[in-house]
VEXZANU-471882 format. One record per residue (C-alpha): residue number from 1; y, x, z. Coordinates in steps of 0.02 Angstrom, whole numbers, padded with zeros to 5 digits. Example, Ala and Ser with C-alpha at 12.3 -4.5 7.8 and 13.67 -1.06 7.14 Angstrom:
2
   n      y      x      z
   1 -00225  00615  00390
   2 -00053  00684  00357
REM end
This chain:
766
   n      y      x      z
   1  04630  08682  06763
   2  04461  08595  06844
   3  04463  08412  06832
   4  04337  08322  06909
   5  04347  08168  06813
   6  04313  08256  06641
   7  04173  08365  06727
   8  04084  08205  06752
   9  04129  08153  06574
  10  04048  08297  06498
  11  03892  08275  06594
  12  03887  08081  06554
  13  03905  08122  06368
  14  03759  08232  06367
  15  03663  08096  06440
  16  03716  07964  06319
  17  03675  08072  06173
  18  03491  08085  06238
  19  03472  07892  06274
  20  03522  07842  06100
  21  03385  07936  06018
  22  03235  07915  06121
  23  03095  07790  06060
  24  02913  07775  06120
  25  02808  07748  05956
  26  02639  07801  05895
  27  02634  07918  05749
  28  02596  07789  05633
  29  02765  07701  05672
  30  02859  07846  05697
  31  02917  07874  05514
  32  02968  07690  05508
  33  03073  07703  05665
  34  03158  07868  05607
  35  03214  07777  05436
  36  03290  07633  05535
  37  03378  07751  05649
  38  03439  07866  05504
  39  03474  07747  05383
  40  03622  07686  05498
  41  03668  07835  05608
  42  03681  07947  05460
  43  03835  07863  05401
  44  03900  07829  05572
  45  03897  08013  05621
  46  04026  08043  05477
  47  04143  07910  05559
  48  04200  08011  05709
  49  04351  07921  05767
  50  04448  07840  05922
  51  04513  07684  05971
  52  04678  07665  06053
  53  04753  07552  06180
  54  04925  07531  06253
  55  04963  07477  06423
  56  05131  07442  06479
  57  05224  07409  06642
  58  05266  07233  06595
  59  05279  07109  06440
  60  05456  07054  06441
  61  05603  07180  06458
  62  05783  07181  06453
  63  05898  07289  06356
  64  05945  07462  06444
  65  05782  07453  06532
  66  05648  07593  06514
  67  05474  07532  06439
  68  05338  07631  06521
  69  05169  07645  06439
  70  05002  07726  06454
  71  04900  07767  06300
  72  04707  07770  06299
  73  04621  07854  06169
  74  04433  07822  06185
  75  04273  07855  06080
  76  04250  07726  05958
  77  04057  07733  05998
  78  04041  07772  06182
  79  04214  07721  06244
  80  04238  07879  06344
  81  04404  07970  06333
  82  04418  08076  06185
  83  04490  08243  06171
  84  04501  08249  05978
  85  04674  08204  05962
  86  04828  08300  06032
  87  04976  08212  05961
  88  05015  08021  05977
  89  05147  07949  05859
  90  05241  07797  05953
  91  05350  07674  05867
  92  05442  07517  05925
  93  05445  07394  05769
  94  05571  07247  05775
  95  05454  07108  05711
  96  05594  07005  05625
  97  05651  07159  05513
  98  05480  07256  05515
  99  05586  07402  05542
 100  05553  07543  05681
 101  05701  07555  05812
 102  05609  07694  05894
 103  05500  07844  05836
 104  05445  07994  05943
 105  05294  08116  05970
 106  05204  08108  06136
 107  05078  08220  06203
 108  04891  08177  06222
 109  04810  08242  06367
 110  04621  08222  06377
 111  04631  08053  06288
 112  04771  07995  06390
 113  04957  07975  06367
 114  05095  07949  06499
 115  05249  07892  06411
 116  05405  07790  06409
 117  05544  07744  06297
 118  05733  07686  06322
 119  05774  07510  06257
 120  05951  07526  06189
 121  06080  07393  06227
 122  06115  07368  06041
 123  05930  07296  06016
 124  05921  07116  05968
 125  05842  06993  06068
 126  05670  06943  05998
 127  05487  07007  05973
 128  05442  07168  05952
 129  05280  07282  05934
 130  05244  07449  06008
 131  05121  07535  05900
 132  05023  07697  05920
 133  04942  07823  05779
 134  04859  07976  05789
 135  04740  08079  05681
 136  04578  07984  05735
 137  04642  07814  05747
 138  04746  07786  05587
 139  04663  07794  05415
 140  04704  07752  05238
 141  04541  07676  05197
 142  04526  07556  05346
 143  04611  07388  05344
 144  04603  07342  05520
 145  04741  07400  05642
 146  04734  07360  05824
 147  04829  07502  05922
 148  04971  07400  05978
 149  05058  07295  06103
 150  05166  07140  06081
 151  05322  07139  06195
 152  05488  07030  06200
 153  05653  07097  06231
 154  05795  06986  06308
 155  05977  07030  06353
 156  05959  06962  06520
 157  05796  06883  06606
 158  05893  06720  06610
 159  05891  06709  06418
 160  05693  06702  06432
 161  05654  06573  06314
 162  05507  06437  06360
 163  05365  06431  06247
 164  05376  06291  06119
 165  05230  06175  06125
 166  05115  06217  05992
 167  05124  06088  05847
 168  04970  06069  05755
 169  04985  06080  05556
 170  04861  05944  05531
 171  04743  06050  05429
 172  04555  06064  05482
 173  04457  06206  05432
 174  04276  06186  05468
 175  04145  06308  05451
 176  03954  06326  05490
 177  03843  06469  05529
 178  03660  06482  05533
 179  03587  06581  05671
 180  03509  06741  05578
 181  03603  06707  05422
 182  03517  06553  05333
 183  03447  06395  05360
 184  03252  06403  05335
 185  03149  06249  05282
 186  03027  06161  05401
 187  03071  06280  05549
 188  03196  06221  05695
 189  03364  06304  05654
 190  03520  06330  05774
 191  03679  06297  05669
 192  03836  06356  05741
 193  04012  06282  05692
 194  04197  06320  05714
 195  04342  06201  05684
 196  04519  06263  05681
 197  04699  06239  05591
 198  04759  06349  05461
 199  04834  06467  05597
 200  04654  06500  05666
 201  04695  06389  05836
 202  04545  06298  05878
 203  04528  06105  05868
 204  04414  06006  05976
 205  04300  05894  05864
 206  04149  05775  05850
 207  04046  05714  05705
 208  03873  05682  05631
 209  03749  05761  05532
 210  03679  05663  05392
 211  03516  05687  05319
 212  03503  05597  05141
 213  03661  05508  05186
 214  03585  05435  05348
 215  03647  05478  05514
 216  03517  05619  05590
 217  03626  05694  05746
 218  03782  05686  05832
 219  03869  05822  05885
 220  04043  05886  05972
 221  04124  06053  06004
 222  04090  06145  06169
 223  04227  06272  06190
 224  04373  06305  06087
 225  04320  06206  05930
 226  04150  06289  05926
 227  03968  06215  05952
 228  03798  06209  05898
 229  03665  06097  05844
 230  03488  06108  05824
 231  03377  06025  05689
 232  03228  06048  05574
 233  03302  06042  05393
 234  03192  06009  05248
 235  03227  06087  05074
 236  03194  05939  04969
 237  03327  05829  05071
 238  03520  05833  05057
 239  03627  05878  05213
 240  03810  05853  05251
 241  03923  05834  05404
 242  04054  05708  05426
 243  04201  05756  05551
 244  04254  05602  05645
 245  04441  05652  05633
 246  04433  05675  05449
 247  04355  05579  05304
 248  04306  05733  05227
 249  04117  05776  05190
 250  04057  05960  05228
 251  03917  06040  05148
 252  03789  06148  05236
 253  03751  06339  05193
 254  03617  06386  05074
 255  03442  06336  05131
 256  03296  06428  05090
 257  03118  06347  05056
 258  03038  06485  05155
 259  03069  06628  05267
 260  03095  06689  05443
 261  03210  06627  05576
 262  03263  06717  05725
 263  03330  06630  05890
 264  03387  06704  06044
 265  03293  06616  06189
 266  03353  06716  06337
 267  03497  06850  06388
 268  03507  06914  06560
 269  03546  07090  06648
 270  03358  07138  06614
 271  03318  07097  06442
 272  03356  07006  06282
 273  03206  06887  06211
 274  03199  06830  06041
 275  03085  06698  05965
 276  03042  06740  05789
 277  02960  06610  05683
 278  02909  06611  05489
 279  02855  06468  05380
 280  02685  06418  05370
 281  02646  06474  05183
 282  02699  06653  05222
 283  02556  06783  05274
 284  02544  06883  05428
 285  02655  07027  05426
 286  02721  07166  05530
 287  02913  07155  05581
 288  03036  07277  05664
 289  03185  07221  05771
 290  03318  07351  05783
 291  03467  07350  05914
 292  03622  07440  05890
 293  03785  07452  05973
 294  03939  07519  05888
 295  03834  07611  05761
 296  03699  07686  05894
 297  03528  07624  05884
 298  03457  07596  06056
 299  03304  07509  06039
 300  03161  07467  05899
 301  03028  07341  05928
 302  02878  07304  05826
 303  02778  07155  05818
 304  02639  07077  05720
 305  02707  06907  05651
 306  02583  06770  05613
 307  02671  06600  05645
 308  02783  06625  05782
 309  02808  06780  05908
 310  02932  06832  06055
 311  03007  06993  06077
 312  03075  07067  06226
 313  03216  07210  06211
 314  03255  07299  06380
 315  03432  07307  06414
 316  03439  07435  06566
 317  03496  07578  06452
 318  03613  07484  06342
 319  03810  07492  06361
 320  03909  07328  06378
 321  03966  07262  06212
 322  03914  07180  06054
 323  03741  07218  05997
 324  03679  07184  05817
 325  03509  07142  05817
 326  03428  07153  05634
 327  03249  07100  05591
 328  03155  07198  05444
 329  02996  07165  05354
 330  02870  07309  05323
 331  02971  07367  05176
 332  03126  07388  05286
 333  03212  07239  05202
 334  03333  07146  05322
 335  03275  06969  05349
 336  03389  06904  05484
 337  03539  06972  05595
 338  03618  06916  05755
 339  03760  06966  05853
 340  03739  06970  06046
 341  03834  07011  06201
 342  03746  07116  06318
 343  03773  07193  06495
 344  03934  07107  06525
 345  03911  07167  06706
 346  03924  07341  06668
 347  04098  07366  06709
 348  04219  07441  06835
 349  04239  07321  06981
 350  04407  07354  07053
 351  04443  07292  07240
 352  04624  07288  07300
 353  04625  07302  07497
 354  04747  07305  07627
 355  04865  07176  07529
 356  04942  07037  07605
 357  04994  06867  07519
 358  05175  06875  07582
 359  05300  07029  07607
 360  05476  07043  07655
 361  05613  07118  07542
 362  05606  07319  07556
 363  05443  07312  07651
 364  05337  07449  07619
 365  05175  07410  07534
 366  05017  07528  07554
 367  04858  07472  07439
 368  04687  07549  07446
 369  04603  07531  07270
 370  04403  07533  07260
 371  04322  07562  07107
 372  04129  07538  07090
 373  04002  07497  06968
 374  03876  07353  06956
 375  03757  07442  07085
 376  03906  07449  07194
 377  03909  07639  07186
 378  04085  07728  07181
 379  04150  07759  07020
 380  04272  07914  06975
 381  04399  07823  06859
 382  04557  07851  06773
 383  04679  07691  06800
 384  04845  07634  06767
 385  04942  07516  06895
 386  05082  07413  06870
 387  05181  07309  06999
 388  05310  07189  06918
 389  05400  07023  06941
 390  05299  06883  06866
 391  05451  06816  06767
 392  05423  06976  06656
 393  05249  06921  06613
 394  05203  06838  06448
 395  05066  06715  06512
 396  05012  06665  06339
 397  04965  06844  06298
 398  04813  06883  06406
 399  04752  07039  06294
 400  04687  07172  06407
 401  04590  07324  06399
 402  04415  07234  06411
 403  04453  07107  06268
 404  04534  07248  06170
 405  04395  07366  06155
 406  04251  07241  06172
 407  04301  07108  06054
 408  04465  07138  05960
 409  04423  07310  05898
 410  04237  07263  05850
 411  04261  07103  05754
 412  04372  07083  05593
 413  04484  06932  05614
 414  04596  06874  05744
 415  04514  06810  05907
 416  04590  06660  05999
 417  04620  06694  06184
 418  04484  06826  06202
 419  04527  06869  06378
 420  04447  06703  06436
 421  04271  06777  06405
 422  04306  06916  06544
 423  04376  06814  06677
 424  04238  06799  06799
 425  04301  06632  06855
 426  04279  06545  06697
 427  04087  06486  06731
 428  04042  06453  06543
 429  04122  06612  06480
 430  03958  06687  06430
 431  03895  06536  06332
 432  04068  06523  06243
 433  04049  06709  06211
 434  03885  06681  06123
 435  03970  06541  06020
 436  04108  06658  05976
 437  03978  06784  05912
 438  03881  06658  05818
 439  04036  06594  05719
 440  04128  06758  05708
 441  03988  06816  05605
 442  03884  06978  05599
 443  03958  07023  05426
 444  04135  07041  05529
 445  04054  07161  05646
 446  04143  07319  05604
 447  03987  07416  05638
 448  03863  07317  05532
 449  03749  07425  05416
 450  03840  07370  05255
 451  04016  07396  05325
 452  03982  07568  05390
 453  03896  07635  05230
 454  04056  07577  05136
 455  04181  07650  05271
 456  04272  07820  05236
 457  04403  07883  05340
 458  04543  07991  05290
 459  04682  08027  05418
 460  04860  07989  05378
 461  04943  08090  05520
 462  04892  08261  05583
 463  04911  08356  05746
 464  04987  08505  05654
 465  05146  08514  05546
 466  05138  08611  05383
 467  05270  08734  05348
 468  05315  08882  05246
 469  05441  09019  05219
 470  05527  09051  05038
 471  05665  09139  04957
 472  05757  09159  04790
 473  05698  09345  04777
 474  05536  09427  04755
 475  05416  09392  04874
 476  05301  09528  04947
 477  05150  09428  04990
 478  05056  09581  05066
 479  05191  09589  05214
 480  05137  09510  05375
 481  05284  09402  05433
 482  05293  09303  05597
 483  05394  09150  05640
 484  05484  09141  05819
 485  05470  08968  05893
 486  05578  08960  06052
 487  05683  08847  06156
 488  05859  08873  06198
 489  05876  08806  06384
 490  05711  08877  06459
 491  05672  09032  06356
 492  05492  08978  06297
 493  05443  09061  06139
 494  05297  09086  06042
 495  05259  09187  05872
 496  05176  09101  05737
 497  05086  09191  05608
 498  05126  09170  05414
 499  04980  09185  05298
 500  04980  09280  05138
 501  05030  09118  05036
 502  05191  09114  05152
 503  05113  08966  05255
 504  05109  08924  05431
 505  05058  08787  05551
 506  05162  08709  05689
 507  05028  08676  05824
 508  05008  08565  05977
 509  05065  08719  06082
 510  05218  08737  06001
 511  05276  08547  06000
 512  05227  08550  06188
 513  05379  08679  06204
 514  05495  08543  06160
 515  05469  08415  06285
 516  05628  08449  06369
 517  05729  08537  06224
 518  05732  08558  06048
 519  05616  08687  05960
 520  05705  08815  05848
 521  05607  08916  05721
 522  05669  09083  05643
 523  05596  09189  05514
 524  05553  09365  05578
 525  05582  09442  05400
 526  05697  09566  05320
 527  05882  09523  05307
 528  05867  09543  05111
 529  05801  09446  05031
 530  05839  09301  05148
 531  05691  09197  05189
 532  05709  09016  05246
 533  05600  08887  05326
 534  05542  08732  05228
 535  05457  08588  05344
 536  05335  08471  05283
 537  05357  08349  05430
 538  05349  08182  05342
 539  05218  08100  05481
 540  05336  07942  05513
 541  05378  07921  05326
 542  05186  07925  05287
 543  05151  07793  05426
 544  05294  07683  05361
 545  05227  07690  05188
 546  05065  07608  05225
 547  05068  07520  05394
 548  05128  07366  05292
 549  04965  07352  05215
 550  04861  07348  05371
 551  04775  07201  05441
 552  04833  07171  05617
 553  04697  07147  05740
 554  04794  07050  05870
 555  04732  06904  05968
 556  04798  06736  05942
 557  04901  06680  06087
 558  04806  06546  06200
 559  04887  06375  06198
 560  04992  06375  06352
 561  05115  06249  06442
 562  05222  06375  06556
 563  05249  06313  06715
 564  05438  06270  06748
 565  05495  06414  06851
 566  05685  06408  06917
 567  05791  06557  06876
 568  05946  06489  06964
 569  05919  06579  07130
 570  05854  06738  07038
 571  05949  06900  07066
 572  06015  06963  06905
 573  06088  07134  06917
 574  06275  07155  06850
 575  06261  07298  06728
 576  06455  07320  06715
 577  06578  07394  06845
 578  06759  07323  06835
 579  06906  07439  06876
 580  07057  07345  06887
 581  07221  07440  06830
 582  07135  07583  06755
 583  07170  07645  06580
 584  07055  07789  06508
 585  07096  07871  06352
 586  06975  07998  06271
 587  06959  08096  06114
 588  06785  08101  06039
 589  06711  08275  06070
 590  06608  08387  05949
 591  06456  08356  06051
 592  06295  08455  05986
 593  06135  08382  06012
 594  06062  08526  06112
 595  06143  08656  06234
 596  06089  08808  06135
 597  06189  08737  05984
 598  06326  08729  06093
 599  06304  08923  06142
 600  06290  08973  05950
 601  06447  08868  05935
 602  06536  08966  06062
 603  06478  09138  05996
 604  06537  09076  05812
 605  06707  09049  05879
 606  06720  09214  05974
 607  06653  09309  05820
 608  06746  09219  05688
 609  06911  09171  05769
 610  07058  09299  05729
 611  07190  09201  05830
 612  07280  09278  05975
 613  07427  09251  06095
 614  07557  09392  06123
 615  07633  09430  06303
 616  07778  09312  06266
 617  07651  09169  06253
 618  07677  09150  06066
 619  07514  09101  05957
 620  07482  09226  05820
 621  07646  09304  05845
 622  07694  09405  05689
 623  07788  09537  05792
 624  07629  09597  05887
 625  07509  09567  05740
 626  07467  09755  05742
 627  07485  09796  05927
 628  07356  09703  06022
 629  07379  09797  06176
 630  07430  09645  06279
 631  07372  09495  06165
 632  07248  09375  06228
 633  07133  09245  06158
 634  07197  09077  06150
 635  07131  08932  06265
 636  07046  08776  06194
 637  07178  08630  06241
 638  07320  08727  06306
 639  07493  08718  06220
 640  07577  08866  06127
 641  07731  08894  06038
 642  07721  08951  05865
 643  07872  09028  05747
 644  07929  08923  05609
 645  07989  08997  05447
 646  07959  09182  05513
 647  07992  09319  05390
 648  08040  09508  05397
 649  08201  09562  05319
 650  08145  09739  05259
 651  07956  09735  05285
 652  07858  09731  05441
 653  07928  09806  05592
 654  08103  09780  05527
 655  08227  09646  05582
 656  08162  09471  05563
 657  08219  09288  05569
 658  08134  09113  05599
 659  08200  08941  05580
 660  08128  08883  05749
 661  07993  08858  05862
 662  07851  08726  05881
 663  07730  08689  06025
 664  07556  08623  05980
 665  07385  08611  06080
 666  07279  08744  06037
 667  07102  08685  05946
 668  06964  08801  05895
 669  06875  08773  05727
 670  06742  08643  05719
 671  06580  08694  05657
 672  06435  08577  05617
 673  06261  08581  05682
 674  06218  08615  05487
 675  06327  08749  05481
 676  06265  08843  05641
 677  06084  08814  05585
 678  06127  08894  05418
 679  06217  09037  05477
 680  06081  09090  05608
 681  05952  09053  05482
 682  05870  08927  05598
 683  05774  08761  05578
 684  05777  08637  05724
 685  05611  08536  05764
 686  05586  08392  05893
 687  05442  08426  05992
 688  05345  08310  06113
 689  05473  08171  06193
 690  05490  08215  06377
 691  05406  08150  06525
 692  05500  08055  06663
 693  05442  08016  06831
 694  05454  07829  06888
 695  05576  07815  07027
 696  05508  07752  07188
 697  05643  07728  07324
 698  05612  07759  07519
 699  05683  07646  07639
 700  05631  07737  07800
 701  05757  07723  07946
 702  05895  07662  07823
 703  05989  07505  07885
 704  06001  07374  07750
 705  06172  07364  07751
 706  06214  07548  07713
 707  06118  07559  07549
 708  06155  07493  07370
 709  06082  07327  07322
 710  05896  07356  07241
 711  05860  07250  07083
 712  05698  07329  07029
 713  05590  07208  06955
 714  05449  07341  06918
 715  05403  07406  07091
 716  05288  07529  07045
 717  05206  07608  06897
 718  05070  07758  06901
 719  04979  07778  06736
 720  04880  07928  06799
 721  04782  07886  06966
 722  04605  07963  06967
 723  04494  07881  07106
 724  04406  08012  07210
 725  04221  08030  07237
 726  04215  07891  07353
 727  04293  07786  07211
 728  04450  07764  07310
 729  04635  07794  07296
 730  04786  07746  07392
 731  04959  07692  07333
 732  05126  07653  07422
 733  05294  07577  07357
 734  05434  07475  07435
 735  05482  07305  07386
 736  05653  07271  07307
 737  05777  07151  07343
 738  05715  07025  07219
 739  05614  06890  07298
 740  05467  06777  07227
 741  05296  06818  07143
 742  05232  06996  07089
 743  05095  07033  06990
 744  04976  07186  07013
 745  04899  07236  06849
 746  04762  07380  06865
 747  04662  07444  06714
 748  04558  07590  06681
 749  04396  07686  06612
 750  04268  07797  06695
 751  04180  07947  06636
 752  04031  07836  06582
 753  04121  07737  06468
 754  04138  07588  06590
 755  04299  07482  06577
 756  04391  07391  06706
 757  04534  07268  06730
 758  04598  07184  06895
 759  04749  07055  06921
 760  04811  06986  07086
 761  04979  06956  07161
 762  05085  06927  07316
 763  05248  06846  07371
 764  05406  06937  07430
 765  05531  06837  07540
 766  05689  06874  07634
REM end
């Protein structure tokens, strides 16, 4: 099927690959440049992987609701939708017990997943984690794990608890980070610092830098406990820092008597400018500056360094994100390193027009969505949109697609309030972002050279299920056998070849057959010897055995005092229907989990049942045991008479006597699912969890009093909107009977690997 979004994606991928490997050098420098490129990219090429992100329709849920989600699987280097993986394994984990309460497979289509799950009434109130795993996102050898979304479940939104005020534990963790990696004597150095408590929540501080126990420089934090101070250290002198809030002295990092310092002096949309300075006693030398983003080298600059020089790096062809800039000497030994955030303007700009500030209950809302790039050109983007009641928003958790892909998945360690750096209303966000990269440290960049060389990815889950056939008798391995995979309700089937070792694979195509029904597997083999199927489906067992060892990369929630929002007049739907004076009695039926099993059950009852009813209505009448001319099959649940103590006086057909008659309801013999599967030599398999369409009511020409109450708190959810060649899309939906503030949340990705996020709101009144 032609898909314009992915047609553009294929073109762009080719363009990016070329841009990443073009360098303009003379022949004498080409071998050096090749070495700097190959030393990194020869390792990253072996690390083909994806990064996953989960977008949900809201943050807080009530039991018995559907949780709707969109899964993004983007290439870990280019951030374009990946088509590597076919199966997404989803778990909902109760945080208190760390046990999964939901486990299902979902189909990945061109890098996206459209899914939902049901929140049973039996779930306890509390915090839960929605997690995703695929063959290219979940590995044995990588500790960091970020493919998850935190949600909260309540029995009723009126039980939503107000966040507790944060209580500082009183501890202060203070660390310093020289720009470039080391303090260099007799050169002006920039020293970054970070202060936090034991959890990692920032603490605003002030203090003094001492030189030989004399005050040299006063300083204070600039953003979230982070800041910088500039000074010229001397190797022969002693330095320490005293924080005003404590009496503890803090030593400075190791100082080198001579060396090279690297400082960022300008970073704008066009170029990145570094000042490179070396100590006086060092000879003039040639240096190389390499710029790489997510393991791809985009630029190598060469300069002759005498005492001081500046190097400009053009940013036009670089994507948005964290760039690692490394300074090398003539022997290609790294001298200094720095993380810099570049091209924050290269994003999807989402505009929502035709949106009013106020609507009435059950009003129809039509929104025009426009997506463009930094040059205001239209963008074809794959976006997900949710419109929901703000009572179901967790305002402390401001994680979004931008902060997830650009920060949380790129830096080791939990980041405090990462969404701040992508909110354009925050005037100092880029300066604060530079502080974050200075203090988080280039050693925590997952794509730094040393980390990349040590990484080795081994998948934990697979897109296929391994299986085999076996028998107790002799196996003729030269025979070509097949497995018939089929569904009972729609008649879908597929033949799977068995290899010479009696093994076969259950692929994505087979799993897709099971979206609305179970899949049955039957060996097409001789009746004797009898072959059986053994499934090696232990994916969730493998996940559960290792997920506890992973380091969760989830942002630290921002300190936030939630504004008091009254729920007194908030409409809460009554989930129970009371029937006065009605008594219902029921016997637990023998319910099969699939209709096809029920058919097998009926066939088995007919095939194995020898019971009969004679023309006189007697069940299993001995008089008519050998004359079935007028006998009929008994009916389930109907009452029949039976002889008690019946016996022939002189053999069958002679006179007879009996003690009496009893009347009972007839019941067919009960067969378990295990018995039926064994009888018909079948194995049952769950495929992809079925898709459902989000319900959107229509109120056209319907008097308000003639329709049922509408208590929808999610007014609209669509995870698969693709903007057209003009970058536009239109959506329509109706308000419910709930009044108050509603949130519009839009997130998405373009074929070029641009990401976008937009949040706005409106009010519904009566």
